[in-house]
Backbone as CSV, one residue per row, in Angstrom:
resi,resn,N_x,N_y,N_z,CA_x,CA_y,CA_z,C_x,C_y,C_z
1,MET,116.536,27.420,82.575,116.690,28.875,81.854,115.319,29.381,81.837
2,GLY,115.015,30.759,82.410,113.823,31.423,82.412,113.772,32.170,81.349
3,ILE,112.733,32.665,81.185,112.090,33.496,79.877,112.997,34.639,79.252
4,SER,113.741,35.408,80.349,114.597,36.128,80.003,115.901,35.597,79.164
5,SER,116.227,34.676,80.071,117.465,33.869,79.516,117.304,33.257,78.075
6,TRP,116.058,33.064,77.883,115.737,32.309,76.424,115.479,33.482,75.489
7,ILE,115.392,34.655,75.756,115.172,35.822,74.984,116.496,36.220,74.718
8,PHE,117.568,36.460,75.505,118.936,36.898,75.398,119.544,35.813,74.637
9,PHE,119.371,34.702,75.037,120.097,33.531,74.260,119.348,33.277,72.701
10,GLY,118.259,33.725,72.458,117.649,33.611,71.308,118.401,35.004,70.434
11,LEU,118.316,36.123,70.911,119.059,36.993,70.244,120.591,36.913,70.037
12,VAL,121.218,36.153,70.774,122.638,35.942,70.328,122.719,34.929,69.130
13,ALA,121.997,33.861,69.273,122.000,32.733,68.242,121.494,33.374,67.086
14,GLY,120.154,34.215,67.373,119.661,34.945,65.758,121.058,35.856,65.450
15,ILE,121.543,36.744,66.085,122.466,37.502,65.419,123.531,36.849,64.652
16,LEU,124.259,35.857,65.298,125.051,35.146,64.949,124.938,34.360,63.606
17,ALA,123.784,33.819,63.638,123.256,32.879,62.162,123.159,34.326,61.281
18,ARG,122.361,35.329,61.419,122.368,36.355,60.582,123.551,36.510,59.975
19,CYS,124.651,36.641,60.939,125.883,37.469,60.543,126.550,36.214,59.238
20,ILE,126.551,35.041,60.139,127.262,33.681,58.971,126.421,33.621,57.916
21,MET,125.272,33.652,57.653,124.281,33.683,56.744,123.480,34.676,56.560
22,PRO,124.070,35.990,55.700,123.233,37.182,55.439,122.232,36.947,54.278
23,GLY,121.202,37.680,54.336,120.468,37.479,53.210,119.509,38.931,53.165
24,LYS,118.454,38.995,52.249,117.770,40.185,52.045,116.730,40.106,52.963
25,GLU,116.246,39.470,54.220,115.658,39.375,55.125,115.465,40.814,55.977
26,HIS,114.783,41.641,55.952,114.919,42.803,56.969,114.147,42.270,57.996
27,LEU,114.841,41.420,59.263,114.416,41.288,60.436,114.594,42.071,61.318
28,GLY,113.262,42.477,62.292,113.639,43.360,63.419,114.530,42.340,64.594
29,ILE,114.396,42.774,65.898,114.847,42.547,66.672,113.885,41.176,67.301
30,ILE,112.456,41.419,67.390,111.795,40.465,67.767,111.911,39.166,66.837
31,MET,112.045,39.253,65.735,111.933,38.328,64.678,113.382,37.606,64.850
32,THR,114.398,38.329,64.992,115.817,38.005,65.416,115.794,37.041,66.525
33,ILE,115.223,37.463,67.558,115.081,36.444,68.968,114.324,35.208,68.621
34,LEU,112.756,35.508,67.890,112.447,34.015,67.313,113.303,33.358,66.378
35,LEU,114.087,33.911,65.774,114.894,32.988,64.840,115.854,32.152,65.585
36,GLY,116.295,32.796,66.672,117.304,32.244,67.614,116.712,31.301,68.790
37,VAL,115.663,31.432,69.144,114.709,30.617,69.706,114.391,29.089,69.054
38,THR,113.900,29.613,67.958,113.511,28.330,67.172,114.735,27.757,66.779
39,GLY,115.739,28.371,66.217,117.108,27.829,66.019,117.611,26.853,67.093
40,ALA,117.470,27.322,68.376,117.721,26.399,69.609,117.063,25.196,69.605
41,LEU,115.990,25.351,69.754,114.651,24.014,69.495,115.263,23.328,68.373
42,ILE,115.228,23.584,67.163,115.588,22.812,66.179,117.182,22.068,66.490
43,GLY,118.083,22.998,66.680,119.424,22.415,66.845,119.472,21.360,67.882
44,GLY,118.598,21.820,68.912,118.680,20.755,70.172,118.247,19.393,70.014
45,VAL,117.244,19.400,68.834,116.503,18.316,68.578,117.648,17.400,67.662
46,ILE,118.206,17.829,66.757,118.709,17.297,65.640,120.205,16.859,66.455
47,SER,120.592,17.865,67.349,121.881,17.283,67.965,121.843,16.301,68.801
48,THR,120.460,16.322,69.840,120.279,15.208,70.666,119.869,13.882,69.828
49,ALA,119.535,13.808,68.655,118.841,13.008,67.748,120.259,12.385,67.266
50,LEU,121.240,12.995,66.969,122.686,12.559,66.376,123.436,12.199,67.544
51,GLY,123.357,12.238,68.889,124.088,12.074,69.910,124.963,13.075,70.472
52,PHE,125.071,14.090,69.926,125.860,15.346,70.404,125.552,15.852,71.747
53,GLY,124.506,15.822,71.929,123.991,16.445,73.429,122.921,17.531,72.935
54,LYS,122.632,18.277,73.869,121.327,19.087,74.082,121.505,20.437,74.389
55,VAL,121.154,21.621,74.151,121.007,22.604,74.654,120.878,22.875,76.072
56,SER,121.623,22.807,76.833,121.609,22.597,78.237,121.609,23.905,79.157
57,GLY,122.022,24.859,78.649,122.247,26.166,79.313,122.944,26.985,78.804
58,PHE,123.162,28.366,78.973,124.099,29.491,78.150,125.620,29.082,78.748
59,ASN,125.898,28.163,77.538,127.334,28.122,77.263,127.750,28.117,75.950
60,LEU,129.172,28.004,75.711,129.411,27.780,74.278,128.843,26.965,73.515
61,TYR,128.627,25.631,73.801,128.248,24.499,72.987,126.839,24.743,72.738
62,SER,126.221,25.303,73.694,124.791,25.381,73.358,124.514,26.797,72.493
63,ILE,125.564,27.677,72.439,125.393,28.730,71.649,125.579,28.460,70.216
64,LEU,126.411,27.169,69.991,127.060,26.706,68.535,125.908,26.048,68.146
65,ILE,125.212,25.029,69.143,123.869,24.261,68.565,122.896,25.216,68.250
66,SER,122.619,26.214,68.848,121.490,26.886,68.501,121.807,27.950,67.254
67,THR,123.031,28.288,66.875,123.298,29.126,66.004,123.109,28.039,64.648
68,ALA,123.733,26.862,64.864,123.826,25.935,63.787,122.128,25.623,63.282
69,GLY,121.283,25.741,64.650,119.812,25.728,64.155,119.359,26.652,63.288
70,ALA,119.636,27.862,63.806,118.994,28.912,63.167,119.567,29.027,62.019
71,ILE,120.979,28.766,61.198,121.331,28.645,59.986,120.525,27.443,59.281
72,ILE,119.908,26.646,59.717,119.230,25.725,59.207,117.905,26.365,58.851
73,VAL,117.220,27.163,59.743,116.229,27.705,59.555,116.125,28.901,58.488
74,LEU,117.193,29.582,58.469,117.346,30.486,57.390,117.610,29.914,56.180
75,PHE,118.231,28.710,55.878,118.404,28.132,54.675,117.055,27.852,54.358
76,VAL,116.333,27.445,54.742,114.761,26.680,54.546,114.186,28.058,54.116
77,VAL,114.087,28.902,54.749,113.478,30.321,54.557,113.809,30.841,53.119
78,HIS,115.285,30.676,53.155,115.574,31.177,51.758,115.242,30.245,50.254
79,LYS,115.363,29.154,50.793,114.771,28.157,49.655,113.292,28.394,49.550
80,ILE,112.380,28.389,50.310,111.237,28.857,49.986,110.894,29.865,49.391
81,ARG,111.289,31.193,49.813,111.506,32.270,49.202,111.795,32.220,47.655
82,ALA,112.874,31.264,47.360,113.633,31.283,46.223,112.402,30.571,45.320
83,LEU,111.570,29.498,45.554,110.505,28.642,44.934,109.510,29.963,44.797
84,LYS,109.029,30.579,46.025,107.889,31.291,45.646,108.078,32.127,44.436
85,GLN,109.349,32.846,44.194,109.858,33.723,43.187,109.622,33.169,41.833
86,ALA,110.246,31.897,42.057,110.292,31.366,40.607,109.157,30.964,39.798
């Protein structure tokens, strides 16, 4: 996948993750893309380690893996912010 594919892929996964797990983050489009790309990387590593496969292109399975990874990233960010405020 080229850089433009990763940007679009990250945007889709980031938007889906933010819809599934809303929070107080006011992320712009750039941060949403970075969330999705980071989620794709983390989701791909975890799913490959568990034997489910990897992010291999722009398909439904890869979107699901990327969205799950982005949800994990959002969960960690929420927990870190909660610890900072406590």
